[in-house]
N, C-alpha and C positions, 0 to 999 in steps of 0.2 A: 259776111256782112260787116260793114265798117262800124266803128264805134258810134258815129253820129246817128246813123239810122237806128241802131240799137237803143240809144238814149231816147229818141223820139218814141219808139215803141214802148219803152219803159214809162215815159211820161203819160202816154195815152192809157196804158194799163193801170197806172196809179189813179188816173182820173176815173176810169171805169169802176175799179174796185171801191174807191172812196165814195163814189156816187151810189153804188149799191148799198154800202154800209149806211150811208146817210139816209137812204130811203127806208131801210129796215128800222133804224133808230127813230125816224120821224113818227113812227107809230107808238112810241113809248114816251116816257116823261123826259127824255134826254134831248129836248129840242135844240138847246144851244150846241151840243156836241154834233148833232145832225147838221146844223147850219155851218159849223166850222168845217166839217168834212165836205160839204157841198162846195164851200169856197175853196178848199184845197183842190177839189176836182176841177173847178173852173180855172184856177191858176195853173194847174198842170196842163190842161188843154190849151190855155192861152200861150204858155211857154212853147209847147210843141208846135202850135200854129205859127208863132213868130219865127221859129227856126225852119219850118217847112210849110209855107202858106199854100202850096198847091195841094196838100193833103188835108186842108182844113175842112171841118164838117160843112156840108152844103146848107145854105139857108141861114147861116150864122154870120151876122155882120161883124166886121172887125171891131174889137174893143179898143177904146182909147185908154192908154195907160198914162198915168201921171202922178 
């Protein structure tokens, strides 16, 4: 597997793990940390989708960056 594909898988993995952690923490008093983790997940997915738009999650509109 080439490096670019591996990087995309890593970004999506980071998004998945941080989202799970954010969900777990959202049930506690650490709301700001949960929010930060969710935003990290969103950014990792966004970066992966920018690099490989054909594998973007279905039903998810492209996000404007700016």
